[in-house]
C-alpha positions in Angstrom: 264.4 264.2 44.3 267.9 264.6 45.8 270.9 264.4 43.5 272.3 260.8 43.4 275.8 262.2 42.7 276.4 263.8 46.0 279.8 262.8 47.5 279.0 264.3 50.9 275.8 262.2 51.1 277.6 259.0 49.8 280.3 259.5 52.5 277.8 259.9 55.3 275.7 257.0 54.1 278.7 254.7 54.0 279.1 255.6 57.7 275.5 254.9 58.3 275.8 251.4 56.7 278.9 250.7 58.9 276.8 251.6 61.9 274.0 249.4 60.7 276.5 246.5 60.4 277.6 247.0 64.0 274.0 246.9 65.0 273.4 243.7 63.0 276.4 242.1 64.7 275.2 243.0 68.1 271.8 241.5 67.3 273.3 238.3 65.9 275.5 237.9 69.0 272.4 238.5 71.2 274.5 240.9 73.3 272.6 244.2 73.5 274.6 246.5 75.9 272.5 249.5 76.5 275.3 252.1 76.6 277.0 250.9 73.5 273.8 250.5 71.4 272.6 253.9 72.5 275.8 255.6 71.4 275.8 253.8 68.0 272.1 254.7 67.4 272.8 258.3 68.3 275.6 258.5 65.7 273.3 257.1 63.1 270.5 259.5 64.1 272.9 262.5 63.9 274.0 261.4 60.3 270.3 261.3 59.2 269.5 264.5 60.9 272.5 266.3 59.3 271.7 265.1 55.8 268.0 266.0 56.0 268.7 269.4 57.6 271.1 270.1 54.7 268.5 268.9 52.1 265.0 267.8 53.2 264.6 265.8 50.1 267.3 263.5 51.3 264.6 261.9 53.5 263.1 260.0 50.6 266.5 258.8 49.4 267.4 257.7 52.9 264.1 255.8 53.2 264.7 253.9 49.9 268.3 253.1 50.6 267.3 251.9 54.1 264.8 249.6 52.7 267.2 248.1 50.3 269.8 247.8 53.1 267.3 245.9 55.2 266.2 243.6 52.4 269.8 242.7 51.7 270.5 242.1 55.4 267.4 239.8 55.7 268.3 237.9 52.5 271.7 237.2 53.9 270.3 236.4 57.4 267.7 234.1 56.0 270.2 232.1 53.9 272.4 231.7 57.0 269.7 230.9 59.5 266.9 229.0 57.8 268.7 225.7 56.9 265.7 223.5 57.3 262.2 224.5 56.1 260.2 221.2 56.6 260.8 220.1 60.2 260.4 221.4 63.7 263.7 223.0 63.3 262.0 225.7 61.1 260.1 227.0 64.1 263.3 227.5 66.2 265.1 229.1 63.2 262.3 231.4 62.4 262.0 232.5 66.0 265.8 233.1 66.1 265.7 235.1 62.9 262.8 237.1 64.1 264.5 237.8 67.5 267.5 239.2 65.6 265.5 241.2 63.2 263.3 242.6 66.1 266.5 244.1 67.6 267.6 245.5 64.3 264.2 246.9 63.4 263.9 248.6 66.8 267.3 250.2 66.4 266.5 251.3 62.8 263.3 252.8 64.0 265.3 255.1 66.3 267.9 255.8 63.8 265.5 256.7 61.1 263.0 258.6 63.3 263.8 261.9 61.8 263.0 260.6 58.3 259.3 260.4 59.0 259.0 264.2 59.4 260.3 264.9 55.9 258.8 262.4 53.5 257.0 265.1 51.6 257.0 263.3 48.2 256.7 259.7 49.4 253.2 258.5 48.9 252.1 256.6 52.0 248.8 256.7 54.0 250.4 258.0 57.1 253.8 259.6 56.9 254.3 259.4 60.7 254.2 255.6 60.5 256.0 255.1 57.2 259.3 253.8 58.7 257.6 251.3 61.0 255.5 250.0 58.1 258.6 249.8 56.0 260.4 247.8 58.6 257.6 245.3 58.8 257.1 245.2 55.0 260.8 244.3 54.5 260.5 241.2 56.7 257.2 240.2 55.3 258.2 240.3 51.6 261.7 239.0 52.1 261.2 236.3 54.8 257.6 235.6 55.8 256.0 235.3 52.3 258.7 232.8 51.5 258.3 230.5 54.4 254.6 231.0 55.6 253.2 227.9 54.0 255.9 225.6 55.4 255.8 227.4 58.7 252.0 226.9 59.1 252.4 223.2 58.3 255.1 222.7 60.9 253.1 224.7 63.5 250.0 222.5 62.9 252.1 219.4 63.1 253.4 220.6 66.5 249.9 221.3 67.7 248.7 217.8 66.5 251.6 216.3 68.4 250.5 218.0 71.6 247.0 216.8 71.1 248.3 213.3 70.8 250.1 213.6 74.2 253.5 215.2 73.3 254.5 218.5 74.8 254.9 221.2 72.2 257.3 224.1 72.5 254.7 226.7 73.5 257.2 229.5 73.9 258.5 229.0 70.4 254.9 228.8 69.0 254.0 232.0 70.9 257.0 233.8 69.3 255.9 232.7 65.8 252.3 233.8 66.4 253.5 237.2 67.6 255.6 237.5 64.5 252.6 236.7 62.3 250.5 239.3 64.1 253.2 241.8 63.6 253.1 241.3 59.8 249.8 243.0 59.8 251.5 246.3 60.8 248.9 247.0 63.4 246.0 245.1 61.9 245.1 241.4 62.3 244.2 240.6 58.7 247.5 238.7 58.0 247.2 236.7 61.2 243.6 235.8 60.7 244.0 234.9 57.0 247.3 233.0 57.2 246.9 231.3 60.6 243.7 231.7 62.6 241.2 230.5 60.0 243.1 227.4 59.0 243.7 226.7 62.7 240.0 227.0 63.4 239.1 224.6 60.5 241.7 222.1 61.7 240.5 222.3 65.3 236.8 221.9 64.3 237.5 218.8 62.2 239.7 217.2 64.8 237.5 217.6 67.8 234.3 216.9 65.8 235.5 213.4 65.0 236.7 212.9 68.6 233.4 214.0 70.2 231.4 211.6 68.0 233.8 208.8 68.8 233.6 209.4 72.5 229.8 209.4 72.5 229.3 206.4 70.3 232.1 204.4 72.0 232.1 204.6 75.8 229.0 206.6 76.3 228.1 209.9 77.9 230.3 209.6 80.9 233.5 209.3 78.9 232.3 212.0 76.5 231.8 214.4 79.3 235.2 213.6 81.0 237.1 214.0 77.8 235.2 217.0 76.6 235.9 218.9 79.8 239.5 217.8 79.8 240.2 218.9 76.2 238.1 222.1 76.3 240.2 223.2 79.3 243.4 222.1 77.5 242.5 224.0 74.3 241.7 227.2 76.3 245.0 227.0 78.2 246.8 226.4 74.9 245.0 229.3 73.2 245.8 231.7 76.0 249.5 230.6 76.0 250.1 230.6 72.2 247.5 232.4 70.2 246.6 236.1 70.0 244.0 237.1 72.7 241.4 237.8 70.0 241.5 234.1 69.1 240.7 232.6 72.5 236.9 233.3 72.4 236.8 232.1 68.7 238.5 228.9 69.6 236.0 228.4 72.5 233.1 229.1 70.2 234.3 226.7 67.6 234.8 223.9 70.1 231.5 224.5 71.9 229.6 224.3 68.6 231.4 221.2 67.4 231.7 219.3 70.7 228.6 220.4 72.7 225.9 222.1 70.7 225.5 219.0 68.4 225.0 216.6 71.3 223.8 218.4 74.4 220.2 217.2 74.1 221.5 213.6 73.7 223.7 214.0 76.8 220.9 215.4 79.0 218.4 212.8 77.9 220.7 209.8 78.1 219.3 207.0 80.2 222.5 206.0 81.8 224.6 209.2 82.1 222.0 211.8 81.6 220.6 214.3 84.1 217.8 212.1 85.3 220.1 209.1 85.8 222.6 211.2 87.7 219.9 212.7 89.9 218.6 209.2 90.7 222.1 208.0 91.6 222.7 211.3 93.3 226.1 212.0 91.8 226.9 215.7 92.4 230.4 215.7 90.8 229.1 214.4 87.5 226.1 216.7 87.6 228.6 219.5 88.2 230.6 218.4 85.2 227.5 218.4 83.0 226.7 221.9 84.2 230.2 223.2 83.4 229.9 221.9 79.9 226.4 223.0 79.1 226.9 226.5 80.5 229.4 227.1 77.7 226.7 227.1 75.0 223.9 229.5 74.4 222.2 231.4 71.7 219.4 233.9 71.0 216.4 232.8 73.0 217.9 229.6 74.3 220.5 228.4 76.8 222.3 225.1 77.0 221.3 224.7 80.6 217.6 224.9 79.9 217.2 221.1 79.2 219.2 220.2 82.2 217.2 222.6 84.4 214.0 221.2 83.1 215.1 217.7 84.1 216.1 219.0 87.5 212.7 220.6 87.9 210.9 217.4 87.0 213.0 215.3 89.4 212.4 217.8 92.3 208.7 217.7 91.5 208.8 214.0 91.6 210.4 213.9 95.0 208.0 216.6 96.2 205.0 214.6 95.0 206.5 211.6 96.9 206.4 213.7 100.0 202.8 214.6 99.4 201.9 211.0 98.8 203.7 209.9 102.0 201.7 212.5 104.0 198.4 211.4 102.6 198.8 207.6 102.9 197.4 205.6 105.8 200.8 204.0 106.2 202.2 207.4 107.1 199.3 208.2 109.4 199.7 204.8 111.2 203.2 205.6 112.3 205.3 203.1 110.4 208.5 204.5 108.9 210.7 203.3 106.1 213.2 204.6 103.7 212.4 205.2 100.0 214.4 202.8 97.8 217.0 204.8 95.9 218.0 202.0 93.4 216.9 201.4 89.9 217.9 198.9 87.3 219.3 201.7 85.1 221.6 203.5 87.4 224.5 205.7 86.2 228.0 204.3 86.4 229.7 204.8 89.7 231.9 207.8 90.0 234.9 207.9 92.4 233.4 210.9 94.1 229.8 209.7 94.1 227.8 210.6 97.2 225.0 208.6 98.6 221.7 210.4 98.5 220.4 211.7 101.8 218.1 209.1 103.4 214.5 209.7 102.5 212.3 209.8 105.6 208.6 209.1 105.4 206.2 211.3 107.3 205.6 209.4 110.6 203.5 210.0 113.6 205.4 208.6 116.5 203.0 210.1 118.9 199.9 209.2 116.9 198.9 212.9 116.4 198.4 214.9 113.3 200.9 217.6 114.3 203.8 215.1 114.2 202.8 214.0 110.7 202.5 217.7 109.6 205.8 218.5 111.2 207.5 215.6 109.3 206.0 216.9 106.1 207.5 220.4 106.6 210.8 218.8 107.6 210.9 216.7 104.5 210.2 219.7 102.3 213.0 221.6 104.1 215.4 218.7 103.6 214.5 218.5 99.9 215.1 222.2 99.5 218.4 222.1 101.4 219.5 219.1 99.3 219.2 220.9 96.0 220.3 224.3 97.4 223.5 222.7 98.5 223.9 221.1 95.1 223.3 224.4 93.3 225.8 226.1 95.6 228.6 223.5 95.4 228.3 222.4 91.7 226.1 224.9 89.8 227.6 228.2 90.9 224.1 229.1 92.2 223.0 229.7 88.6 219.6 231.4 88.5 218.2 229.0 85.9 218.3 226.2 88.5 216.9 228.2 91.3 214.1 229.1 89.0 213.5 225.4 88.4 213.5 224.7 92.2 211.0 227.5 92.7 208.6 226.2 90.0 208.8 222.7 91.4 208.1 223.8 94.9 205.3 226.1 93.9 203.7 223.1 92.2 203.8 220.4 94.8 203.8 222.6 98.0 200.5 224.2 97.0 198.7 221.0 96.1 195.6 220.0 98.1 196.5 217.0 100.3 193.9 214.6 101.6 194.1 214.1 105.4 194.2 210.4 106.2 191.1 209.0 108.0 189.0 212.1 107.1 187.2 213.6 104.2 189.1 216.9 104.6 192.0 218.3 102.7 194.9 220.6 103.7 197.7 222.4 101.9 201.2 223.8 102.5 199.9 227.0 103.9 198.1 225.3 106.8 200.9 222.7 107.4 203.5 225.4 107.4 201.6 227.5 109.9 201.1 224.5 112.2 204.7 223.7 112.1 205.6 227.2 113.0 203.3 227.0 115.8 204.8 223.8 117.0 208.3 225.1 116.7 207.6 228.5 118.4 205.6 227.0 121.3 208.7 225.3 122.7 209.6 226.1 126.3 213.3 226.4 125.6 214.6 228.1 122.4 218.1 228.0 121.1 218.5 231.4 119.4 221.1 230.5 116.8 219.4 227.3 115.7 216.0 228.8 115.9 216.9 231.7 113.7 218.3 229.4 111.0 215.1 227.3 111.2 212.9 230.5 110.8 214.8 231.5 107.7 214.1 228.1 106.2 210.4 228.4 107.1 210.1 231.8 105.5 211.8 230.3 102.4 209.0 227.8 102.2 206.6 230.6 102.7 207.8 232.4 99.6 206.6 229.4 97.5 203.0 229.6 98.8 200.5 230.8 96.3 197.9 231.5 99.0 200.0 233.5 101.5 196.9 235.1 103.0 195.7 231.6 104.0 199.0 231.0 105.8 198.6 234.4 107.5 195.1 233.6 108.8 196.2 230.3 110.2 199.4 231.9 111.7 197.4 234.8 113.1 195.1 232.5 115.1 198.0 230.3 116.2 200.1 233.2 117.3 197.1 234.5 119.3 197.0 231.2 121.2 200.7 231.3 121.9 200.7 234.9 123.2 197.7 234.3 125.4 198.9 230.9 126.6 202.3 232.2 127.6 203.9 229.5 125.4 205.9 231.9 123.1 209.2 233.6 123.1 208.9 237.3 122.2 212.3 237.4 120.6 211.4 234.5 118.3 208.0 236.0 117.5 209.7 239.3 116.6 212.3 237.6 114.4 209.6 235.7 112.5 207.6 238.8 111.9 210.7 240.7 110.7 211.5 237.9 108.2 207.9 237.8 106.9 207.9 241.6 106.6 211.1 241.5 104.6 209.4 239.2 102.0 206.0 241.0 102.0 204.8 244.6 102.4 204.5 245.9 105.9 200.7 245.7 105.9 200.9 241.9 105.7 202.2 241.6 109.3 200.6 244.7 110.7 198.1 242.7 112.9 200.9 240.4 114.0 203.0 243.3 115.2 200.0 244.9 117.0 199.3 241.6 118.8 202.9 241.4 120.0 202.8 245.0 121.2 199.5 244.3 123.0 201.1 241.4 124.8 204.0 243.5 125.9 201.8 246.3 127.1 199.6 243.7 128.9 202.7 242.5 130.9 203.5 246.1 131.9 199.8 246.8 132.8 199.8 243.6 134.9 202.8 244.9 137.0 201.0 248.2 137.5 197.8 246.4 138.5 199.7 244.4 141.2 201.3 247.6 142.4 197.9 249.3 142.6 196.5 246.4 144.6 199.4 246.5 147.0 199.2 250.2 147.4 195.4 250.2 148.1 195.8 247.3 150.6 193.1 245.4 148.8 193.0 241.7 149.8 193.3 239.5 146.8 193.8 235.8 147.7 194.0 234.8 144.0 197.0 235.5 141.8 195.1 237.2 139.0 196.5 238.4 135.6 194.6 240.1 132.8 195.6 240.7 129.1 193.8 243.7 127.7 193.7 243.3 123.9 193.0 245.7 121.0 190.0 244.2 119.4 190.9 245.0 115.7 194.3 243.3 115.9 193.4 239.9 117.2 191.5 237.1 115.4 187.7 236.9 115.8 187.6 235.6 119.4 184.9 233.2 120.7 183.0 235.1 123.3 182.1 232.6 126.0 179.3 233.8 128.2 180.1 232.8 131.8 179.0 233.7 135.3 182.1 232.6 137.2 182.3 231.4 140.8 182.9 234.0 143.5 186.6 233.2 143.7 187.0 234.4 140.1 184.2 236.9 140.0 185.8 239.0 142.8 189.1 239.2 140.9 187.2 240.3 137.7 185.4 243.0 139.6 188.6 244.2 141.2 190.3 244.6 137.8 187.3 246.2 136.2 187.3 248.9 139.0 191.1 249.5 138.4 190.8 249.7 134.6 187.7 251.9 134.6 189.5 254.4 136.8 192.3 254.6 134.2 190.1 254.6 131.1 186.7 255.8 131.7 185.6 255.7 128.0 186.7 252.2 127.3 184.5 249.1 127.7 186.0 245.8 128.8 184.6 242.6 127.2 185.8 239.5 129.0 187.0 236.7 126.7 187.1 233.5 128.8 187.6 231.1 125.9 191.4 231.9 125.9 191.8 232.1 129.7 194.1 229.8 131.6 194.0 228.8 135.3 196.2 227.0 137.8 194.4 225.4 140.8 195.7 223.8 143.9 193.5 220.6 144.5 193.7 218.2 147.4 192.9 214.5 146.9 192.8 211.8 149.7 195.2 209.5 147.9 197.7 212.2 146.8 200.2 213.1 149.5 200.6 216.7 148.5 198.3 219.3 146.9 198.0 218.7 143.2 198.7 221.6 140.7 196.1 221.4 137.9 196.6 223.5 134.8 193.4 223.9 132.8 191.1 226.5 130.9 188.8 228.9 132.5 185.6 226.8 132.1 187.3 223.7 133.6 188.6 225.9 136.5 185.0 227.2 137.2 183.6 223.6 137.2 186.3 222.5 139.6 185.8 225.5 141.9 182.0 224.8 142.1 182.8 221.6 143.9 184.0 223.7 146.9 180.2 224.6 147.3 178.6 221.3 146.6 179.6 217.7 146.4 177.8 216.8 143.2 176.6 218.6 140.1 174.8 217.5 136.9 175.6 219.1 133.5 172.3 220.9 133.6 173.0 222.3 137.1 176.5 223.4 136.1 175.2 225.1 132.9 172.6 227.1 135.0 175.1 228.0 137.7 177.6 229.2 135.2 175.1 231.3 133.4 175.2 229.6 130.0 172.7 231.1 127.5 169.5 229.2 127.5 171.1 226.8 129.9 173.1 225.3 127.0 175.4 222.4 128.1 177.6 222.4 125.0 180.5 224.4 126.6 180.1 222.7 129.9 180.1 219.2 128.4 183.2 220.1 126.3 185.1 221.2 129.4 183.8 218.3 131.6 184.7 215.5 129.3 188.6 215.7 129.8 188.0 216.0 133.5 186.0 212.7 133.4 187.7 210.5 130.8 191.3 211.8 130.2 194.4 210.3 131.6 193.9 212.4 134.7 190.3 211.7 135.9 189.7 214.4 138.4 185.9 213.9 138.4 183.7 210.8 138.5 180.2 209.8 137.6 178.2 206.8 138.9 177.2 205.3 135.5 179.7 203.5 133.2 180.5 204.4 129.7 181.4 207.7 128.2 177.9 209.0 127.7 176.8 211.7 130.2 173.1 212.2 131.0 172.8 216.0 131.5 170.0 215.6 134.1 170.6 212.3 135.8 174.4 211.8 136.0 175.7 213.6 139.0 179.4 214.5 138.7 181.5 214.2 141.9 185.2 214.6 142.9 187.0 211.4 142.1 188.1 210.3 145.6 190.0 207.4 144.2 192.2 209.6 142.0 195.9 208.8 142.3 198.9 210.3 140.6 202.6 210.3 140.8 202.7 213.6 139.1 202.0 216.7 141.3 201.7 219.0 138.3 199.3 218.0 135.6 197.9 219.6 132.5 194.3 219.0 131.4 193.8 218.6 127.6 192.4 221.8 126.5 193.8 222.3 122.9 191.2 223.1 120.3 192.4 222.9 116.7 191.5 225.6 114.3 188.6 224.8 112.1 189.8 224.7 108.5 186.4 225.6 107.1 186.1 228.6 109.5 189.6 229.8 108.4 188.8 229.4 104.7 185.6 231.2 105.1 187.4 234.1 106.8 190.0 234.1 104.1 187.4 234.3 101.4 185.7 237.1 103.2 189.0 239.1 103.6 189.7 238.6 99.9 186.6 240.5 99.0 187.8 243.5 100.9 191.3 243.2 99.5 190.0 243.0 95.9 187.7 245.9 96.4 190.6 248.0 97.8 192.8 247.3 94.8 190.0 247.9 92.3 189.3 251.3 93.8 193.0 252.1 93.9 193.3 251.2 90.3 190.2 253.3 89.5 191.8 256.3 91.3 195.1 256.0 89.6 193.6 255.8 86.1 191.1 258.3 84.8 189.3 255.7 82.7 190.0 252.0 82.0 188.3 249.0 80.5 187.1 246.1 82.6 189.7 243.8 81.1 192.6 246.3 81.9 191.3 246.7 85.5 191.0 242.9 85.9 194.5 242.4 84.5 196.1 245.0 86.8 194.2 243.6 89.8 195.4 240.1 89.2 199.0 241.3 88.7 198.9 243.3 91.9 197.4 240.5 94.0 199.5 237.7 92.6 202.1 238.0 95.4 199.4 237.5 98.1 197.1 234.9 96.4 195.9 233.8 93.0 192.6 235.7 92.4 189.8 234.2 90.5 188.9 236.4 87.4 185.2 235.7 87.9 185.5 236.9 91.5 187.1 240.1 90.3 184.4 240.7 87.8 181.8 240.2 90.6 183.6 242.7 92.8 183.6 245.2 90.0 179.9 244.9 89.6 179.5 245.3 93.4 181.6 248.4 93.5 179.5 249.9 90.6 176.3 249.1 92.5 177.7 250.7 95.6 178.8 253.7 93.5 182.5 253.4 94.2 183.0 252.9 90.5 180.8 254.0 87.6 180.5 253.3 83.9 181.7 256.1 81.6 178.8 257.7 79.7 179.4 258.0 76.0 178.4 260.9 73.7 175.2 259.1 72.8 174.2 259.1 76.5 174.6 255.4 76.8 177.1 253.6 79.3 180.3 252.5 77.7 182.6 249.6 78.6 185.0 251.9 80.3 185.0 252.3 84.1 186.0 255.3 86.2 186.3 256.1 89.9 183.2 257.8 91.3 184.2 261.0 93.2 
């Protein structure tokens, strides 16, 4: 230790104390002039530096004397400043005292900076921080420990007053919390023990009582309004006043006390719960419920799960109503009405309540199935848009609600729906395909609107559990559109691109090939016309041929036909042209998809009539250029029908006889046609204001035929995946192979486990797979790929 009887030290220390007094005066006057304070601190630093350089052991003496100097200064300052220790004035006085001491302590830290390097015999944990710790410890022992209990009471009283509606002095409270944090000298233990824990206990008790009172008094609506208001208030208060580490703790405390205890009650409430708000369609209040429940979660659970479950149930309920509307005779009959949206137990009206979108029943304004099917898909899209908009505007597009929407749609959209007036059923895959066909067969297409509609259709497609069924229906419908010149190539390409983005490329391979065939056919048609013109071949008939790649198109109905000379000459001409280009290719004429446009003259029609019909109807009409009357048997024989079958001829003749445009006539009354005795003639009495008519030729796709084709395709798909699994794994059990196959095919359709087992046995019999032979020479349960 340095000698206490050191006149030189005492003289210099007296000078140091004078400098300290000047610093204290500057701090008390709140006038810190940078130049003056820097000069004063430098003088003090030089004194300390000189003393320690003369004798390093002076560092400990300076440290001790500085501590006593600060304690004396604080005692005097506290007696002069803290005149009231029980009212709000204590906060201001403590804040003022801390401000003064903060200036003094920062100055002392600079003045005593050289001391830290020479405290060789002073036992502290970290000598480099001994002076800062001493500065904090002086304030803590002299001031803080004396007033902390009263200070906490006054702070809590101020906070209670703000919760009652009065405005607290947040800036002063922030100064005090900063002071308490500083008392930990770099740690938060003092702040947590003296303030944070009591604050959390007080907050929990206060809001626990309020939440219970809100819920029991005015109901769920007031509870949610007040909870949201005060949760936001407390978070703002915490961020403005408390240490940042306390913000999340306060939130957690409030969430547990105000929300976790009651969130099930809130969701299930009959008046203000999720179901009631959905029934009344009140997005603002649903959004408020979401904002509250998203705050709570735990291991394995989420506060939004009960709300999402109610949303899923309600979407499913509306979806089932769409299914019911489609399947009822009322919908099939064409009457329309709106679904009642009222119930005797509606939620209270909110100032921002929105009326639910009108619910439209599926109607058939034209009396056809396609219109009812179109209404079904439009209703499904409207339902999806309704909730997607709700999720976007009120639920931050939270994934838990989109999951609920998906599960609801996957349930009702894949249900089997009875077709009114028949014993058949349909499902979302067929209805969606038919709607796509209707939409994409339009003559005029608005690109922007159409692309938006296509996106929505593909969105519904993702909910299908039997996507291969949709593809089969869509495949056949697209073939009809492409061959009937009723499609827009750009729209077809956009749809294929969107489907390809959702599925693997192989899913749309045949669709892409069909589109390519159609484009090539147009180019080939132009070349054929150029060839005809170049060879000066007379061709009175405008004749176009589409050459199709057989494997890309649906199984086409091959109609045997011996056409009249007008058409036969054109076919012979194209065959000659095509054979010259491709000697090794064989043309097979598919008349069932052909279209024809004829110019027909009638006595009572002023100008020639343009008739649009299919190939068989065109052939029948052309035969009347050679004879005035024909029976069905004669027509069948002349047109080369196999075994003189009249089925195709009758199917084509019926619209010509009994449709709106009766181009032919028969002598007998009624709609029965005697194949041998009823001669068909040109209807000389035919009149029409229209000069361009279309004969009804549409033939709907047979559901049973499509389903049969789907089942057949699934066999090959399952076989393919089973062999692929066998190749990728050296050996595997039947159960493992079955599980992997189900998982791989789940995006395309839901395979039947029994069907997979049957296909495994079939592959074993055909020696694509084999059973592993064990050591005993007997087959085991394991399966391997047969090389």
